[in-house]
C-alpha positions in Angstrom: 102.4 96.0 113.1 104.9 98.3 111.5 104.4 102.0 111.9 104.8 104.4 108.9 105.8 107.8 108.7 105.0 108.8 105.3 105.4 112.5 104.0 101.6 113.4 104.9 101.8 111.8 108.4 105.1 113.2 109.0 104.0 116.7 108.0 100.8 116.2 110.0 103.2 115.1 113.2 105.2 118.3 112.7 102.3 120.7 112.7 100.9 119.3 116.0 104.6 119.6 117.3 105.2 115.8 117.8 108.0 115.6 115.5 111.8 115.4 117.1 112.6 118.6 118.9 115.7 119.1 117.0 114.0 120.2 113.4 113.6 123.9 113.0 111.3 125.3 110.4 111.2 124.5 107.7 110.8 120.9 109.0 111.9 118.9 105.8 114.8 119.7 103.6 114.7 118.4 99.9 117.2 118.6 97.3 115.6 118.3 94.0 116.1 117.7 90.3 113.3 117.4 87.7 113.3 116.2 84.3 110.6 117.8 81.7 109.4 114.8 79.4 108.4 115.5 76.0 106.5 113.3 73.7 107.4 112.2 70.3 105.3 115.0 68.7 107.1 117.5 71.0 104.5 117.9 73.5 105.3 118.1 77.1 103.7 115.0 79.0 105.0 115.2 82.5 107.9 115.5 85.0 110.1 113.0 86.5 111.0 114.1 89.8 114.0 112.9 92.0 114.0 114.3 95.7 116.6 113.5 98.3 115.6 114.1 101.9 117.6 115.6 104.6 119.3 113.0 107.0 116.9 114.1 110.2 113.8 113.3 108.0 115.2 110.2 106.8 115.7 109.0 110.1 112.3 109.8 111.4 110.7 108.5 108.1 112.5 105.2 108.0 111.7 103.8 111.5 110.9 100.2 111.5 111.3 99.6 107.6 114.4 97.5 108.1 112.3 94.2 107.8 115.2 92.0 107.8 117.1 93.8 110.3 120.3 93.7 108.2 120.9 97.4 108.9 120.2 98.3 105.3 117.2 99.6 103.6 116.5 98.1 100.2 113.9 99.5 97.6 111.6 96.7 98.2 111.5 97.5 102.0 111.0 101.2 101.0 108.3 100.5 98.3 105.2 100.9 100.7 106.5 104.0 101.9 107.0 105.4 98.2 103.5 104.3 97.3 102.0 106.2 100.5 104.0 109.2 99.8 103.3 109.1 96.1 99.5 108.7 96.9 99.4 111.9 99.3 101.2 114.1 97.1 97.9 115.6 95.8 97.1 117.2 99.3 100.2 119.3 98.5 99.6 120.2 94.9 102.9 118.0 94.3 104.9 120.9 95.6 104.7 121.6 91.6 103.4 124.0 89.3 103.8 123.6 85.3 102.6 126.1 83.0 102.1 126.2 79.4 101.8 129.8 77.6 101.3 131.2 81.2 98.5 128.5 82.2 98.6 126.3 84.9 98.4 122.4 83.8 96.9 119.9 85.6 98.5 116.7 86.7 97.4 112.8 87.0 98.3 110.7 89.8 102.0 109.8 90.3 103.5 106.9 88.6 106.5 104.7 89.1 107.2 106.0 92.6 110.5 104.7 94.0 112.5 105.3 97.1 116.4 104.2 97.5 118.9 105.1 100.2 121.6 107.2 98.9 124.3 106.9 101.7 122.5 108.2 104.7 119.6 110.1 103.0 116.4 108.5 101.6 115.7 109.7 98.2 112.1 109.5 96.0 111.8 109.5 92.3 108.2 109.4 90.5 106.9 110.5 87.4 104.2 113.1 87.3 102.2 112.9 84.2 99.8 115.7 83.0 96.3 115.2 82.4 96.8 116.5 78.9 100.0 116.9 76.9 101.2 120.6 76.6 102.7 122.2 73.6 105.8 124.0 74.6 105.4 126.7 71.9 105.2 129.9 73.9 107.5 128.8 76.6 106.8 126.3 79.6 107.5 127.1 83.0 107.9 125.0 86.2 108.2 125.8 90.0 109.1 123.2 92.6 108.3 124.7 96.1 106.3 124.2 99.4 104.4 127.8 99.4 104.1 127.3 103.2 107.7 126.5 104.0 107.2 123.4 105.9 109.2 121.7 103.3 112.3 123.5 101.6 113.2 122.6 98.2 116.9 123.3 96.7 117.5 122.5 93.5 120.8 120.5 92.9 123.7 122.0 91.2 124.4 122.2 87.5 122.2 122.1 84.6 121.0 118.5 86.0 118.9 120.6 88.1 116.1 120.6 85.5 116.8 118.5 82.3 114.7 117.9 79.2 114.0 114.3 78.0 113.1 113.8 74.2 112.8 117.6 73.9 112.6 119.2 70.3 116.1 120.3 69.0 116.5 123.9 69.9 114.9 124.0 73.3 116.7 126.1 75.8 116.2 126.0 79.6 116.8 129.1 81.8 116.9 127.9 85.7 116.4 130.3 88.9 117.2 128.5 92.0 115.7 129.3 95.3 117.9 131.6 97.8 119.5 129.6 100.6 117.7 130.3 103.9 120.1 132.0 106.0 119.9 132.2 109.8 117.9 135.2 110.1 115.5 134.1 107.6 115.1 130.7 109.5 114.3 132.4 112.9 111.5 134.6 111.0 110.0 131.2 109.7 110.5 129.7 113.2 108.9 132.5 115.1 106.0 133.2 112.5 105.2 129.7 111.3 104.2 129.1 107.9 104.5 131.7 105.5 103.3 131.9 101.8 106.2 132.0 99.3 104.9 135.2 97.6 105.3 137.1 101.3 109.2 136.3 100.8 109.7 137.2 97.4 110.5 135.2 94.3 114.3 134.8 95.3 112.9 131.9 97.6 111.5 129.9 94.7 112.8 127.5 92.1 111.8 128.1 88.9 112.7 127.2 85.3 111.5 128.3 81.7 112.0 126.2 79.0 111.6 127.9 75.3 111.2 125.9 72.3 111.3 127.1 68.7 
């Protein structure tokens, strides 16, 4: 029987200390980019995420998934893992907060989950739909982070970090990327365990504000 190490089971293992000893706190590193999806009527309908995981997590989470033993992992071989990860995201609040006019919006279950190998790192993409479309008037904001710092999210470089799909003309995005964790902060996290993001300040959070006319 194939043993699967999805995001939920991997984080549970990390909590009880059964993960590879080389992993420090944070235990999983993710390079992220997000696409805010708009409907034809101009309302926001969801977020399309693309997350690339670090090599250590990749090696851990993909154990036993090369079913034909050809040394390569296809999207088909990774699909069960993608489905498992998508199904467990609600337990982590999807690592995403989207607000319209300052009010947090509720998400529906993730859709279109896929995983692929990008050289030596596994990547996951999925659509996170809103339960109800939100009008962008008055600004929409998005935050991508794990407030406990078990997973550390860094936005990809450039404007692709947070992009807009089918947005009304004139929408403008302002992106504030999380400050990289230096050796001193990593030691603090290692010594003290999970710390809430608000205890470290906004510089360690990924945020974007979308203003539409």
